[in-house]
C-alpha positions as CSV (number, residue, x, y, z in Angstrom):
1,Y,-3.6,17.7,5.4
2,M,-3.4,14.3,3.6
3,R,-5.1,15.8,0.5
4,K,-2.5,18.5,0.4
5,K,0.3,16.0,0.8
6,Q,1.3,17.5,4.2
7,V,1.9,14.2,5.8
8,K,4.0,15.6,8.7
9,N,1.2,18.0,9.7
10,A,-1.4,15.3,9.4
11,I,0.6,13.0,11.7
12,T,1.1,15.8,14.2
13,V,-2.7,16.4,14.3
14,Y,-3.5,12.6,14.5
15,N,-0.9,12.1,17.3
16,S,-2.5,15.0,19.2
17,A,-5.9,13.3,18.8
18,L,-4.3,10.0,19.9
19,N,-3.0,11.6,23.1
20,V,-6.5,13.1,23.9
21,K,-8.2,9.7,23.2
22,K,-5.7,7.9,25.5
23,K,-6.4,10.4,28.3
24,V,-10.2,10.3,27.9
25,L,-10.8,6.6,26.9
26,G,-7.7,4.8,28.2
27,S,-4.7,3.5,26.3
28,K,-6.4,0.1,25.6
29,H,-9.7,1.4,24.2
30,V,-10.6,0.2,20.7
31,D,-10.9,3.8,19.4
32,V,-7.3,4.3,20.4
33,G,-6.4,1.1,18.5
34,S,-8.3,2.4,15.4
35,L,-6.4,5.7,15.5
36,M,-3.1,3.9,15.9
37,F,-4.1,1.7,12.9
38,F,-4.8,4.8,10.9
39,I,-1.5,6.5,11.8
40,G,0.4,3.3,11.1
41,G,-1.3,3.2,7.7
42,I,-0.1,6.7,6.9
43,Y,3.5,5.8,7.8
44,K,3.2,2.7,5.6
45,K,2.0,4.8,2.7
46,T,5.1,7.1,3.1
47,N,7.3,4.0,3.3
48,E,8.3,4.6,6.9
49,L,8.0,1.0,7.7
50,K,9.6,0.9,11.2
51,K,7.2,3.7,12.5
52,A,4.3,2.0,10.7
53,K,5.1,-1.4,12.4
54,T,5.3,0.3,15.8
55,Y,1.9,1.9,15.5
56,L,0.3,-1.2,13.9
57,T,1.7,-3.6,16.5
58,Q,0.3,-1.4,19.3
59,A,-3.1,-1.4,17.5
60,Q,-2.9,-5.1,17.1
61,F,-2.3,-5.6,20.8
62,I,-5.3,-3.3,21.7
63,F,-7.6,-5.2,19.4
64,K,-6.5,-8.6,20.8
65,V,-6.7,-7.5,24.4
66,G,-10.2,-6.0,23.9
67,G,-11.4,-9.1,22.1
68,M,-12.0,-7.1,18.9
69,S,-9.8,-9.0,16.5
70,N,-12.8,-9.4,14.1
71,L,-13.2,-5.6,13.5
72,P,-12.4,-4.4,10.0
73,D,-9.5,-2.2,11.4
74,A,-8.1,-5.2,13.3
75,V,-8.2,-7.4,10.2
76,E,-6.6,-4.7,8.1
77,T,-4.0,-4.2,10.8
78,E,-3.0,-7.9,10.5
79,I,-2.8,-7.6,6.7
80,L,-0.6,-4.4,6.9
81,L,1.7,-6.0,9.4
82,E,2.3,-9.0,7.2
83,D,2.9,-6.7,4.2
84,I,5.4,-4.7,6.3
85,K,7.2,-7.8,7.5
86,S,7.5,-9.0,3.9
87,S,8.8,-5.6,2.7
88,M,11.3,-5.3,5.5
89,L,12.6,-8.8,4.7
90,A,12.9,-7.9,1.0
91,E,14.8,-4.8,1.9
92,N,17.2,-6.8,4.0
93,N,17.6,-9.5,1.4
94,T,21.2,-8.6,0.6
95,P,24.1,-11.1,0.3
96,L,25.2,-12.3,3.7
97,L,28.7,-12.5,4.9
98,K,30.0,-16.0,5.5
99,I,33.1,-17.1,7.4
100,S,35.4,-19.0,5.1
101,H,36.5,-22.4,6.5
102,Q,40.1,-21.6,5.4
103,S,40.3,-18.2,7.0
104,S,38.7,-16.1,9.7
105,L,37.9,-13.2,7.3
106,P,34.4,-12.7,6.2
107,I,33.7,-13.1,2.5
108,A,30.7,-12.0,0.5
109,I,28.6,-14.6,-1.1
110,A,27.7,-13.5,-4.7
């Protein structure tokens, strides 16, 4: 699916696999974390940063709880989360509104 640029179909298939792994292995198994990392990576590539952050944060938790923070997927999860946080901050880096000392109306800072 990914090669054919059918991202929605790929995510559907991966989420189905994720549900099966959770039922068979348990929701805190390292393989569940790795699949969540993979799905989060797909969302990041498609610039769906909130969804990516959700999956990657869950993967990060699984890796930490399982004592597997040194695995390649765990290390890459940390890197991707930092990158997402930076991207989200950059997206929100718009001029802030400030309350003028002379009036109670907000004014834009240029």
